[in-house]
C-alpha positions as CSV (number, residue, x, y, z in Angstrom):
1,X,-38.7,-1.8,8.9
2,X,-37.0,-0.3,12.3
3,X,-35.9,-2.8,14.6
4,X,-36.2,-2.7,18.4
5,X,-32.6,-1.6,19.0
6,X,-33.5,1.2,16.2
7,X,-36.4,2.5,18.2
8,X,-34.9,2.3,21.3
9,X,-32.0,4.7,20.2
10,X,-34.5,6.9,18.6
11,X,-36.3,7.4,22.0
12,X,-33.0,7.9,23.8
13,X,-32.1,10.5,21.2
14,X,-35.3,12.3,21.5
15,X,-34.6,12.4,25.6
16,X,-31.3,13.6,25.0
17,X,-32.6,16.7,23.3
18,X,-35.2,17.1,25.6
19,X,-32.8,17.1,28.3
20,X,-30.8,19.4,26.1
21,X,-33.6,21.8,26.1
22,X,-33.8,21.5,30.0
23,X,-30.2,22.7,29.9
24,X,-30.6,25.3,27.8
25,X,-33.3,26.7,29.6
26,X,-31.3,26.5,32.7
27,X,-28.1,27.5,31.1
28,X,-28.3,31.2,32.8
29,X,-27.9,29.5,36.1
30,X,-24.6,28.6,37.7
31,X,-23.3,25.1,37.3
32,X,-23.9,22.9,40.3
33,X,-20.1,22.7,41.1
34,X,-20.0,26.6,41.1
35,X,-22.8,27.0,43.2
36,X,-20.7,24.9,45.5
37,X,-17.8,27.1,45.0
38,X,-19.9,30.3,45.9
39,X,-21.8,29.0,48.4
40,X,-18.6,28.1,50.7
41,X,-17.1,31.7,49.7
42,X,-20.2,33.3,50.9
43,X,-19.9,31.2,54.4
44,X,-16.3,32.7,54.7
45,X,-17.3,36.1,54.6
46,X,-19.4,35.2,57.9
47,X,-17.2,32.9,59.4
48,X,-15.2,33.7,62.8
49,X,-11.9,32.3,63.3
50,X,-12.9,29.0,64.3
51,X,-12.5,25.4,63.4
52,X,-15.6,25.6,61.3
53,X,-13.6,28.3,58.7
54,X,-10.7,25.8,58.7
55,X,-13.3,23.4,57.5
56,X,-14.8,25.6,55.0
57,X,-11.1,26.8,53.8
58,X,-10.1,23.2,53.2
59,X,-13.7,22.6,51.3
60,X,-13.4,25.3,49.3
61,X,-10.0,24.3,47.8
62,X,-10.9,20.8,47.0
63,X,-14.3,22.4,45.6
64,X,-12.4,24.7,43.1
65,X,-9.9,21.6,42.2
66,X,-12.7,19.6,41.3
67,X,-14.5,22.4,39.6
68,X,-12.0,23.9,37.4
69,X,-10.0,20.8,36.7
70,X,-6.2,21.4,37.5
71,X,-7.0,25.2,37.3
72,X,-6.7,27.7,40.2
73,X,-4.1,26.5,41.8
74,X,-2.7,29.9,43.3
75,X,-6.0,30.6,45.0
76,X,-6.2,26.9,46.1
77,X,-2.6,27.1,48.0
78,X,-3.7,30.3,49.4
79,X,-6.8,28.8,50.9
80,X,-5.0,25.9,52.2
81,X,-2.4,28.2,53.7
82,X,-4.8,30.2,55.5
83,X,-6.2,27.2,56.8
84,X,-2.7,26.1,58.2
85,X,-2.1,29.0,59.7
86,X,-5.4,29.0,61.8
87,X,-5.2,25.5,62.4
88,X,-1.9,26.2,64.2
89,X,-3.5,29.0,66.1
90,X,-6.3,26.7,67.2
91,X,-4.6,23.5,67.7
92,X,-7.1,21.8,65.6
93,X,-6.5,18.2,64.9
94,X,-8.1,18.0,61.5
95,X,-6.8,21.0,60.0
96,X,-3.1,19.8,61.0
97,X,-4.0,16.3,59.1
98,X,-4.4,18.6,55.9
99,X,-1.2,20.5,56.4
100,X,0.7,19.1,53.5
101,X,-1.7,19.8,51.1
102,X,-0.5,23.7,50.4
103,X,2.9,22.2,49.9
104,X,1.6,19.4,47.3
105,X,-0.6,21.4,45.5
106,X,2.1,24.1,44.6
107,X,4.5,21.3,43.9
108,X,2.0,19.8,41.4
109,X,1.6,23.1,40.0
110,X,5.5,23.7,39.3
111,X,6.0,20.1,37.8
112,X,7.7,18.7,41.0
113,X,5.7,15.6,41.0
114,X,7.9,13.5,43.5
115,X,7.6,16.4,46.1
116,X,3.5,16.3,45.2
117,X,3.3,12.7,45.7
118,X,5.1,12.9,49.1
119,X,2.8,15.3,50.1
120,X,-0.3,13.7,49.3
121,X,0.7,10.8,51.1
122,X,1.5,12.4,54.3
123,X,-1.7,14.2,54.4
124,X,-3.6,10.6,53.6
125,X,-1.8,9.1,56.5
126,X,-2.8,11.7,59.1
127,X,-6.2,11.5,58.0
128,X,-6.0,7.8,58.4
129,X,-4.6,8.3,61.6
130,X,-7.7,10.0,62.5
131,X,-10.3,7.9,60.5
132,X,-11.0,10.6,58.5
133,X,-13.4,9.9,55.5
134,X,-11.9,10.5,52.0
135,X,-14.3,10.8,49.0
136,X,-13.6,12.4,45.4
137,X,-13.2,15.6,47.2
138,X,-10.0,14.4,48.9
139,X,-6.0,13.9,48.8
140,X,-6.9,10.3,48.3
141,X,-8.8,10.8,45.0
142,X,-6.6,13.9,43.5
143,X,-3.7,11.9,44.0
144,X,-4.2,10.0,41.0
145,X,-3.8,13.3,39.2
146,X,-0.3,13.5,40.1
147,X,0.4,9.8,39.2
148,X,-1.4,10.6,35.8
149,X,0.6,14.0,35.0
150,X,3.8,12.6,36.0
151,X,3.4,9.4,33.9
152,X,3.5,7.0,36.9
153,X,0.8,4.6,35.8
154,X,2.1,1.4,37.2
155,X,2.9,3.5,40.7
156,X,-0.5,4.6,40.4
157,X,-1.6,1.1,40.5
158,X,0.5,-0.1,43.3
159,X,-0.4,2.9,45.6
160,X,-4.3,2.0,45.1
161,X,-3.9,-1.7,45.4
162,X,-2.2,-1.4,48.7
163,X,-4.6,1.4,49.9
164,X,-7.6,-1.2,49.2
165,X,-6.6,-3.5,50.9
166,X,-5.7,-1.7,53.8
167,X,-9.2,0.1,54.0
168,X,-11.3,-3.2,53.3
169,X,-9.8,-4.5,56.7
170,X,-9.8,-1.2,58.6
171,X,-12.3,1.0,57.2
172,X,-13.4,3.6,56.4
173,X,-15.7,2.1,53.4
174,X,-15.8,5.3,51.6
175,X,-12.2,5.4,51.3
176,X,-12.1,1.6,49.8
177,X,-14.6,3.2,47.3
178,X,-12.3,5.6,46.5
179,X,-9.6,3.6,45.8
180,X,-11.8,1.3,43.2
181,X,-12.5,4.7,41.4
182,X,-8.9,5.1,41.2
183,X,-7.9,1.6,40.3
184,X,-10.9,1.4,37.6
185,X,-9.1,4.5,35.9
186,X,-5.7,2.9,35.9
187,X,-7.1,-0.3,33.7
188,X,-9.0,2.0,31.7
189,X,-5.7,3.6,30.8
190,X,-4.1,0.3,29.8
191,X,-7.2,-0.8,28.0
192,X,-8.0,-3.5,30.2
193,X,-11.9,-2.5,30.2
194,X,-13.5,-5.8,31.8
195,X,-11.5,-5.1,35.1
196,X,-12.0,-1.3,35.1
197,X,-15.9,-2.0,34.5
198,X,-15.6,-4.2,37.7
199,X,-14.0,-1.7,39.6
200,X,-16.2,1.1,38.6
201,X,-19.1,-0.9,39.5
202,X,-18.0,-1.6,42.8
203,X,-17.4,2.1,43.3
204,X,-20.6,3.0,42.2
205,X,-22.2,0.6,44.8
206,X,-19.9,2.2,47.4
207,X,-21.0,5.8,46.6
208,X,-24.5,4.5,46.5
209,X,-24.5,3.2,49.9
210,X,-22.9,6.7,50.9
211,X,-25.7,8.6,49.2
212,X,-23.3,10.4,47.2
213,X,-25.8,10.5,44.1
214,X,-23.2,13.1,42.2
215,X,-20.3,10.4,42.6
216,X,-22.9,7.5,41.5
217,X,-23.6,9.4,38.1
218,X,-20.1,10.2,37.6
219,X,-19.5,6.1,37.8
220,X,-22.0,5.2,35.6
221,X,-20.9,7.8,33.1
222,X,-17.1,6.3,33.0
223,X,-18.6,2.6,33.1
224,X,-20.6,3.5,29.6
225,X,-17.3,5.0,28.3
226,X,-15.6,1.8,29.2
227,X,-18.3,-0.3,27.2
228,X,-18.2,2.1,24.4
229,X,-14.2,1.9,24.2
230,X,-14.4,-2.1,24.8
231,X,-16.4,-2.3,21.5
232,X,-19.6,-2.7,23.0
233,X,-21.6,0.7,22.2
234,X,-24.9,-0.8,22.7
235,X,-24.0,-1.6,26.1
236,X,-22.5,1.6,27.0
237,X,-24.9,3.8,25.6
238,X,-27.9,3.2,28.1
239,X,-25.1,3.9,30.7
240,X,-24.3,7.3,29.2
241,X,-27.7,8.2,29.1
242,X,-28.7,7.4,32.8
243,X,-25.5,9.8,34.0
244,X,-26.8,12.4,31.7
245,X,-30.3,12.5,33.1
246,X,-28.6,12.4,36.6
247,X,-26.7,15.4,35.9
248,X,-29.1,17.6,34.5
249,X,-31.5,16.7,37.6
250,X,-28.2,17.9,39.7
251,X,-27.9,20.8,37.3
252,X,-24.5,20.2,36.8
253,X,-23.6,21.2,33.3
254,X,-19.9,20.3,33.4
255,X,-20.8,16.6,33.9
256,X,-23.6,16.7,31.4
257,X,-21.3,18.4,29.1
258,X,-19.1,15.4,29.5
259,X,-22.0,12.6,28.8
260,X,-22.8,14.7,25.7
261,X,-19.4,14.7,24.4
262,X,-19.3,10.7,25.1
263,X,-22.4,10.0,23.1
264,X,-20.9,12.4,20.2
265,X,-17.8,10.2,20.1
266,X,-20.2,6.9,20.6
267,X,-22.0,8.5,17.0
268,X,-18.2,8.8,15.6
269,X,-17.4,5.3,16.2
270,X,-20.5,4.2,14.5
271,X,-19.3,6.2,11.5
272,X,-22.6,8.4,11.9
273,X,-20.2,12.1,11.6
274,X,-23.1,14.1,11.3
275,X,-24.8,13.1,14.6
276,X,-21.7,13.4,16.3
277,X,-21.0,17.0,15.1
278,X,-24.7,17.5,16.3
279,X,-23.9,16.1,20.0
280,X,-20.8,18.3,19.9
281,X,-22.4,21.3,18.8
282,X,-25.1,20.9,21.3
283,X,-22.8,21.9,24.3
284,X,-22.0,25.3,23.1
285,X,-24.6,27.3,25.1
286,X,-22.9,25.8,28.2
287,X,-19.5,27.0,27.4
288,X,-19.3,30.2,29.4
289,X,-19.5,27.9,32.7
290,X,-17.0,25.3,31.5
291,X,-13.4,24.8,32.1
292,X,-11.1,25.7,29.4
293,X,-10.1,21.8,29.5
294,X,-13.6,20.9,28.9
295,X,-13.7,23.5,26.2
296,X,-10.7,22.3,24.7
297,X,-12.3,18.9,24.3
298,X,-15.1,19.8,22.6
299,X,-13.0,21.6,20.2
300,X,-10.7,18.8,19.3
301,X,-13.8,16.4,18.7
302,X,-15.6,19.4,16.4
303,X,-12.3,20.0,14.4
304,X,-12.4,15.8,13.7
305,X,-16.0,15.6,12.7
306,X,-15.8,18.8,10.3
307,X,-13.1,17.2,8.9
308,X,-14.7,14.0,8.3
309,X,-17.6,16.1,7.0
310,X,-15.4,17.9,4.7
311,X,-16.2,21.3,6.1
312,X,-12.8,22.6,6.2
313,X,-13.5,26.1,6.8
314,X,-15.3,25.2,10.0
315,X,-12.7,23.0,11.4
316,X,-10.1,25.6,10.8
317,X,-12.0,28.4,12.5
318,X,-12.3,25.5,15.6
319,X,-8.7,24.6,15.4
320,X,-7.5,28.2,15.6
321,X,-9.6,28.7,18.5
322,X,-8.4,25.4,19.9
323,X,-4.9,26.4,19.5
324,X,-5.3,30.1,20.9
325,X,-6.5,28.4,24.3
326,X,-3.5,25.5,24.2
327,X,-1.0,28.1,23.8
328,X,-0.8,29.0,27.3
329,X,-0.2,25.5,28.2
330,X,-3.5,25.1,30.1
331,X,-4.5,21.8,28.5
332,X,-2.9,18.8,29.5
333,X,-3.0,15.8,26.9
334,X,-5.3,13.9,29.2
335,X,-6.6,14.2,32.6
336,X,-9.3,12.7,35.1
337,X,-11.6,14.7,33.4
338,X,-10.8,13.4,29.5
339,X,-8.8,13.4,26.7
340,X,-8.2,16.5,25.0
341,X,-6.1,15.7,21.8
342,X,-4.7,18.9,20.7
343,X,-1.9,18.0,18.3
344,X,-4.0,15.1,16.8
345,X,-6.6,17.3,15.7
346,X,-3.8,19.9,14.4
347,X,-2.7,16.4,12.5
348,X,-6.3,15.7,11.1
349,X,-6.7,19.1,9.6
350,X,-3.2,19.4,8.1
351,X,-3.6,16.2,6.6
352,X,-7.0,17.0,5.2
353,X,-5.3,20.3,3.7
354,X,-2.8,18.1,1.9
355,X,0.3,19.8,4.2
356,X,1.8,16.0,4.7
357,X,5.0,17.3,6.3
358,X,3.1,19.3,9.0
359,X,0.4,16.8,9.6
360,X,3.2,13.8,10.0
361,X,5.2,16.2,12.7
362,X,1.8,16.9,14.5
363,X,0.9,13.2,14.8
364,X,4.3,12.6,16.1
365,X,4.1,15.5,19.0
366,X,1.0,13.8,19.9
367,X,2.4,10.3,20.2
368,X,5.5,11.6,22.0
369,X,3.3,13.4,24.5
370,X,0.8,10.2,24.7
371,X,4.1,8.2,25.6
372,X,5.1,10.5,28.3
373,X,1.9,10.1,30.0
374,X,2.1,6.6,29.5
375,X,-1.5,6.6,28.4
376,X,-1.5,3.5,26.6
377,X,-4.9,3.9,24.6
378,X,-3.6,6.9,22.8
379,X,-0.2,5.5,22.5
380,X,-1.9,2.6,20.5
381,X,-4.2,4.9,18.7
382,X,-1.4,7.2,17.4
383,X,1.0,4.2,16.9
384,X,-2.0,2.7,14.4
385,X,-2.3,6.1,12.7
386,X,1.5,6.6,12.0
387,X,1.4,3.2,10.7
388,X,-1.5,3.7,8.0
389,X,0.2,7.1,7.3
390,X,3.4,5.5,6.0
391,X,1.3,2.9,3.9
392,X,-0.3,6.1,2.2
393,X,3.0,7.2,1.5
394,X,4.0,3.9,0.2
395,X,6.9,3.4,2.8
396,X,6.5,-0.1,3.5
397,X,9.5,-0.7,5.8
398,X,8.4,2.0,8.0
399,X,4.5,1.0,8.0
400,X,5.9,-2.5,9.3
401,X,8.2,-1.1,11.9
402,X,5.1,0.8,13.5
403,X,2.9,-2.2,13.2
404,X,5.0,-4.5,14.9
405,X,5.5,-1.8,17.7
406,X,1.8,-1.4,17.9
407,X,1.4,-5.5,18.2
408,X,4.3,-5.8,20.5
409,X,2.9,-2.7,22.8
410,X,-0.5,-4.5,22.7
411,X,0.5,-7.9,23.8
412,X,2.7,-6.0,26.6
413,X,-0.5,-4.7,27.9
414,X,-2.3,-7.8,28.0
415,X,1.2,-9.2,29.8
416,X,1.0,-6.3,32.1
417,X,-2.6,-7.1,32.8
418,X,-1.4,-10.6,33.9
419,X,1.3,-9.5,36.1
420,X,-1.1,-7.0,37.9
421,X,-3.7,-9.9,38.2
422,X,-1.3,-11.8,40.0
423,X,-0.3,-8.9,42.5
424,X,-3.8,-8.7,43.6
425,X,-3.8,-12.1,44.8
426,X,-0.4,-12.6,45.7
427,X,-1.3,-13.1,49.6
428,X,-3.1,-16.3,48.1
429,X,-0.4,-17.9,46.2
430,X,0.4,-20.6,49.0
431,X,-3.0,-21.5,48.8
432,X,-2.8,-22.3,45.4
433,X,0.7,-24.0,44.9
434,X,-0.5,-27.0,43.7
435,X,-3.1,-25.1,41.2
436,X,-0.6,-23.1,39.8
437,X,1.9,-25.8,39.1
438,X,-0.4,-27.5,36.9
439,X,-1.4,-24.2,35.2
440,X,2.2,-24.0,34.3
441,X,2.3,-27.6,33.3
442,X,-0.4,-26.9,31.1
443,X,1.3,-23.8,29.7
444,X,4.4,-25.6,28.7
445,X,2.5,-28.1,26.8
446,X,0.7,-25.8,25.0
447,X,3.7,-24.1,24.1
448,X,5.2,-27.3,23.0
449,X,2.2,-27.6,20.7
450,X,2.5,-24.0,19.2
451,X,6.3,-24.8,18.2
452,X,5.4,-28.1,16.7
453,X,2.6,-26.6,14.7
454,X,4.6,-23.1,13.9
455,X,5.9,-24.1,10.3
456,X,2.7,-25.2,9.1
457,X,1.1,-22.2,10.3
458,X,3.8,-20.0,8.9
459,X,3.1,-21.8,5.7
460,X,-0.4,-20.8,5.7
461,X,0.2,-17.5,6.7
462,X,2.5,-16.9,3.7
463,X,-0.6,-18.2,1.3
464,X,-3.1,-16.2,3.2
465,X,-1.1,-12.8,3.0
466,X,-0.2,-13.6,-0.5
467,X,-3.9,-14.1,-1.2
468,X,-5.0,-11.0,0.6
469,X,-2.1,-8.9,-1.4
470,X,-3.8,-10.5,-4.7
471,X,-7.3,-9.5,-3.4
472,X,-6.0,-5.8,-2.0
473,X,-4.7,-5.2,-5.8
474,X,-7.7,-6.4,-7.3
475,X,-9.8,-4.1,-5.4
476,X,-7.3,-1.1,-5.9
477,X,-7.5,-1.5,-9.8
478,X,-11.2,-1.4,-9.8
479,X,-11.1,1.7,-7.7
480,X,-8.6,3.5,-9.6
481,X,-10.7,2.6,-12.8
482,X,-13.5,4.1,-10.6
483,X,-11.9,7.7,-10.4
484,X,-10.0,7.6,-13.6
485,X,-10.5,6.9,-17.2
486,X,-9.1,3.3,-18.3
487,X,-6.2,4.8,-20.4
488,X,-5.0,7.1,-18.0
489,X,-5.1,4.6,-15.0
490,X,-3.2,2.1,-17.0
491,X,-0.4,4.9,-17.7
492,X,-0.4,5.8,-14.3
493,X,0.2,1.9,-13.2
494,X,2.9,1.5,-15.6
495,X,4.9,4.8,-15.6
496,X,4.1,6.0,-12.0
497,X,2.7,9.1,-13.5
498,X,0.5,10.2,-16.2
499,X,1.5,12.9,-18.8
500,X,-1.2,15.8,-19.4
501,X,-2.5,15.8,-23.2
502,X,-4.1,18.1,-25.6
503,X,-7.0,17.7,-27.2
504,X,-7.9,19.7,-30.3
505,X,-11.7,19.5,-29.8
506,X,-13.8,18.4,-26.3
507,X,-17.4,19.4,-25.3
508,X,-17.5,20.6,-21.8
509,X,-21.2,20.6,-19.9
510,X,-21.6,22.4,-16.7
511,X,-24.9,22.1,-14.3
512,X,-26.0,24.1,-11.6
513,X,-29.1,24.2,-9.2
514,X,-31.4,27.2,-8.6
515,X,-32.9,27.1,-5.6
516,X,-29.9,25.2,-3.9
517,X,-29.5,27.7,-1.0
518,X,-33.3,27.9,-0.3
519,X,-33.7,24.1,-0.2
520,X,-30.7,23.7,2.3
521,X,-32.5,25.9,4.8
522,X,-35.7,23.5,4.7
523,X,-34.0,20.3,4.8
524,X,-31.8,18.5,7.2
525,X,-28.4,18.2,6.1
526,X,-28.7,14.2,5.7
527,X,-32.2,15.2,3.2
528,X,-30.0,17.6,1.6
529,X,-27.3,15.0,0.7
530,X,-29.6,12.3,-0.2
531,X,-31.6,15.0,-2.8
532,X,-28.1,16.1,-4.4
533,X,-27.0,12.5,-4.5
534,X,-30.1,11.2,-6.4
535,X,-29.5,13.9,-9.0
536,X,-26.0,13.3,-9.2
537,X,-26.4,9.3,-9.7
538,X,-28.8,9.7,-12.3
539,X,-26.4,12.3,-14.3
540,X,-23.9,9.9,-14.0
541,X,-25.9,6.9,-15.4
542,X,-26.9,9.4,-18.2
543,X,-23.3,10.2,-19.0
544,X,-22.0,6.9,-18.9
545,X,-24.6,5.3,-21.2
546,X,-23.1,8.1,-24.0
547,X,-19.5,7.6,-23.3
548,X,-18.8,10.9,-21.5
549,X,-16.2,11.4,-18.7
550,X,-17.5,12.9,-15.5
551,X,-14.7,15.6,-14.5
552,X,-15.9,16.4,-10.7
553,X,-18.6,17.9,-8.8
554,X,-18.2,21.1,-7.2
555,X,-20.7,21.7,-4.4
556,X,-24.3,21.7,-6.2
557,X,-22.6,21.9,-9.9
558,X,-21.7,19.1,-12.0
559,X,-19.0,18.8,-14.7
560,X,-18.1,16.6,-17.4
561,X,-16.7,16.4,-21.0
562,X,-17.4,14.5,-24.0
563,X,-14.4,13.4,-26.5
564,X,-11.8,12.6,-23.8
565,X,-9.6,10.9,-23.1
566,X,-10.4,9.0,-26.0
567,X,-12.3,11.3,-29.0
568,X,-14.0,8.2,-30.3
569,X,-16.2,7.7,-27.1
570,X,-18.2,10.6,-27.7
571,X,-19.5,13.2,-30.0
572,X,-20.8,17.1,-29.3
573,X,-24.3,15.7,-30.2
574,X,-23.7,12.9,-27.3
575,X,-23.2,15.7,-24.7
576,X,-26.3,17.8,-26.1
577,X,-28.8,14.7,-25.8
578,X,-27.2,14.1,-22.3
579,X,-28.0,17.8,-21.5
580,X,-31.4,17.4,-22.2
581,X,-32.0,14.2,-20.5
582,X,-30.7,15.8,-17.1
583,X,-33.0,18.9,-17.6
584,X,-36.0,16.0,-18.1
585,X,-34.5,14.1,-15.1
586,X,-34.8,17.4,-12.7
587,X,-38.1,18.6,-14.2
588,X,-39.9,15.2,-13.7
589,X,-38.0,14.9,-9.7
590,X,-39.6,18.3,-9.4
591,X,-43.0,17.7,-10.4
592,X,-42.9,14.5,-7.8
593,X,-41.6,16.5,-4.9
594,X,-44.0,19.4,-5.7
595,X,-46.9,17.0,-5.3
596,X,-45.6,16.1,-1.7
597,X,-44.9,19.5,-0.6
598,X,-40.9,18.9,-0.8
599,X,-38.4,21.4,-1.9
600,X,-36.9,20.5,-5.3
601,X,-34.4,21.5,-7.6
602,X,-34.2,23.7,-10.8
603,X,-31.3,23.6,-13.1
604,X,-29.3,25.4,-15.7
605,X,-27.1,23.6,-18.3
606,X,-24.3,25.4,-20.3
607,X,-22.1,23.7,-23.1
608,X,-19.1,24.7,-25.3
609,X,-16.4,23.1,-27.3
610,X,-13.1,23.9,-28.0
611,X,-9.5,22.6,-26.9
612,X,-8.5,21.7,-23.5
613,X,-5.6,20.2,-21.7
614,X,-6.7,17.2,-19.9
615,X,-4.4,15.6,-16.9
616,X,-3.9,14.3,-13.4
617,X,-3.4,16.9,-10.6
618,X,-2.2,16.1,-6.9
619,X,-0.3,13.1,-5.5
620,X,-2.8,11.7,-3.6
621,X,-6.6,11.5,-3.8
622,X,-5.9,11.4,-7.5
623,X,-8.3,13.8,-9.9
624,X,-8.5,13.5,-13.6
625,X,-9.2,17.3,-14.5
626,X,-9.0,19.5,-17.4
627,X,-8.0,23.2,-18.0
628,X,-8.2,25.9,-20.9
629,X,-10.5,28.8,-22.0
630,X,-12.8,26.4,-23.3
631,X,-13.9,25.4,-19.7
632,X,-14.3,28.9,-18.5
633,X,-16.9,29.6,-21.7
634,X,-18.8,26.5,-21.0
635,X,-19.1,28.0,-17.5
636,X,-20.1,31.2,-18.5
637,X,-22.8,29.4,-20.7
638,X,-24.5,27.8,-17.7
639,X,-24.5,30.7,-15.5
640,X,-25.9,33.1,-18.7
641,X,-28.5,30.4,-19.5
642,X,-32.2,29.9,-17.8
643,X,-33.6,27.5,-15.7
644,X,-35.2,24.4,-17.7
645,X,-32.9,25.0,-20.7
646,X,-29.9,23.8,-22.3
647,X,-27.6,26.8,-23.2
648,X,-25.0,26.5,-26.0
649,X,-22.4,28.4,-27.6
650,X,-21.8,29.0,-31.1
651,X,-19.0,26.8,-31.5
652,X,-21.1,23.8,-30.3
653,X,-24.0,24.9,-32.2
654,X,-21.9,24.8,-35.4
655,X,-21.0,21.3,-34.8
656,X,-24.5,19.9,-34.0
657,X,-26.9,22.1,-35.7
658,X,-27.1,19.4,-39.1
659,X,-27.2,16.3,-36.9
660,X,-29.8,14.2,-38.3
661,X,-29.0,10.5,-37.1
662,X,-31.1,9.1,-34.9
663,X,-29.5,6.7,-32.4
664,X,-31.1,4.0,-30.4
665,X,-30.3,4.5,-26.8
666,X,-30.6,2.6,-23.4
667,X,-33.4,3.9,-21.5
668,X,-32.5,5.7,-18.3
669,X,-34.0,4.5,-15.0
670,X,-37.2,6.4,-14.3
671,X,-38.3,7.8,-11.1
672,X,-36.6,10.3,-8.4
673,X,-34.0,7.5,-7.6
674,X,-32.2,5.5,-10.3
675,X,-30.0,2.7,-9.8
676,X,-26.4,3.3,-9.4
677,X,-24.0,2.6,-12.0
678,X,-20.9,0.8,-11.9
679,X,-18.5,3.0,-13.7
680,X,-16.6,1.3,-16.2
681,X,-14.2,2.7,-19.3
682,X,-16.5,4.4,-21.5
683,X,-17.4,3.0,-24.7
684,X,-19.9,3.5,-27.3
685,X,-23.1,2.0,-27.6
686,X,-24.4,-0.1,-30.6
687,X,-26.8,2.1,-32.8
688,X,-29.3,1.2,-34.9
689,X,-29.4,4.2,-37.6
690,X,-32.8,5.3,-39.6
691,X,-33.1,7.5,-42.2
692,X,-32.3,11.0,-41.2
693,X,-35.3,13.0,-42.6
694,X,-35.4,15.5,-39.7
695,X,-33.0,17.1,-37.6
696,X,-32.6,15.8,-34.3
697,X,-32.3,19.6,-32.7
698,X,-34.2,22.6,-32.5
699,X,-32.4,25.7,-31.7
700,X,-33.6,29.2,-30.4
701,X,-31.1,31.9,-31.3
702,X,-30.5,34.1,-28.3
703,X,-28.2,36.5,-30.1
704,X,-25.4,38.2,-28.2
705,X,-25.5,37.8,-24.7
706,X,-23.2,39.7,-22.2
707,X,-21.3,36.9,-20.3
708,X,-19.0,38.0,-17.2
709,X,-15.4,38.2,-18.2
710,X,-16.1,37.2,-21.7
711,X,-18.1,40.0,-23.4
712,X,-20.7,39.4,-25.7
713,X,-21.2,35.5,-27.0
714,X,-23.6,34.2,-29.3
715,X,-25.8,31.8,-27.5
716,X,-28.6,29.3,-28.5
717,X,-31.1,27.4,-26.4
718,X,-31.4,23.6,-27.5
719,X,-34.0,21.2,-27.5
720,X,-35.1,18.0,-28.9
721,X,-37.1,18.2,-32.4
722,X,-40.8,17.7,-32.2
723,X,-40.4,14.4,-34.4
724,X,-37.9,13.3,-31.9
725,X,-39.7,14.3,-28.8
726,X,-42.5,12.1,-30.4
727,X,-40.5,9.1,-31.3
728,X,-39.0,9.3,-27.6
729,X,-42.7,9.4,-25.9
730,X,-43.6,6.5,-28.1
């Protein structure tokens, strides 16, 4: 039964889809930000040499900066230089206040951040002297980008904290609102989400009072992002949907794009990778009107989502496009527009491809970039990832170093938050001296208690760590037995590797679904995976009861083998029995789904017996696999078979044609959803033998059948004898 939260989430999802269709219908229209840019350019064509033209030139410069996110610097500088020249000619005070912006923009573009900050600061001072309001398209807002690009986050805090105090006293009120936004971004960068939300809430109220609705929607969006990052997605999701609706109403595709990205990130954090990928892909129709940074952000998310889904071909295509976009150096790691984790996306893909050395170098590069920008949220993220990488490689020493660094950095962020909080109220210290003295005394007492109990706490910690290690080892052993046969797993744990072995006789079974492609077109991805999983769980249960070893699944194909790793666990007849039971399950499943009008699979099965080599391949994600011509021939038995039949080779036929014993076997769970079976070391089930009066199997000779790459091979269709079928029914 759905709970209220599930219903609300579904309604919000439908609302998003509706808005997405509305956006798609308007995709041929210009983005609201670009409409503003085009409007100002049109006005310039009719402007004379007047103060109005100066205002339009300056407004266009900021509009381009806002719309393209740190691209188009040359045009911006040209516009501001023209405004400066006309200002001097007209002696226009407001234009003179903006004069330092041309050099500031140029310095920013050249990476001369100190010079850029000097230019911005001078411009802000001149505007303050004339009492000119500064909203989000102003030097007061833009200076945060310089501090961010220079990695000067603490300096950013000091600037905005001081400016906020000043504007609260003297006005304009809009300037104080802009400073609230700048401080919110600082706290977001150091993961102090509560304080970030507080400042963004104040900024939202300020912009609402000024009737600046686009800025209100922007603050709403960022508040939602903060709640999600803070670990409260249920609180943040309504803010994101509210912001998305507002951006759609304004035809602001760029900002709506950002909200769709955040909603995708939210689903990714919940582990709902399919839904996240749907959100990311939904933005594609709007890419033509987006900045390179926005497109780059989307591609990084898509790479990560496709890797998580195992769709490495799609991930590779997105990654190639991302790296091409990133090559000219147009995408910073982080700006006020959001994160663009190019190196991290490369790390996730290369790791999935098994290119460990290349993956690690990408992760280290991402970490170095995050440290250079002093963007602590990403620094912590990459530190934690690096620690886990060392754990995967068995390098406990370096894993511990990275873990300690992560913890230390996390603690330092809290300490930094405390320091900045004290700075905020520095002017009130004298009024609170007695209170602070009392707090200091309490802190000393608290530290003394901590020291008193540290030894006991340390002992308890050691006991807890020992138990954790034991429990982790037990869990890892269970997982290993779920991946490898018991005897192979024990050899791997004992020797650190498992030797490949030759088996004179193994019986290989292959299955393949007919109609899989057609079904995939009629079913959603989730329904398709669920149906495939239902069938494979039933197959797992069938072969487990008969002591047969599962090898692997390849797309919609299933492969298993009898007679290994212990030849005593199963016989060729067991494999044939399993194949017939698999076909019976698929036939029954199709009947059930046909009755309710849903697509269903049909299946071919092929079996061949012969020598194989078995062993473990790879150094991570171990897989027990088999090789040899027997495997290839078994695959040809499947591809040369027919739907609903079990096709066997002449070698298998020779081994099972005289089988007369009737085994009493455990009945498989009936219905389309058999219960999952916990995988244990394959063992033979006890059997009750009955007089062998009839053959177990009936065979239909097919003669020599052409098999791809094998020439003509003798093949047989096999089924249960009439008496055996009757016994099973009874």
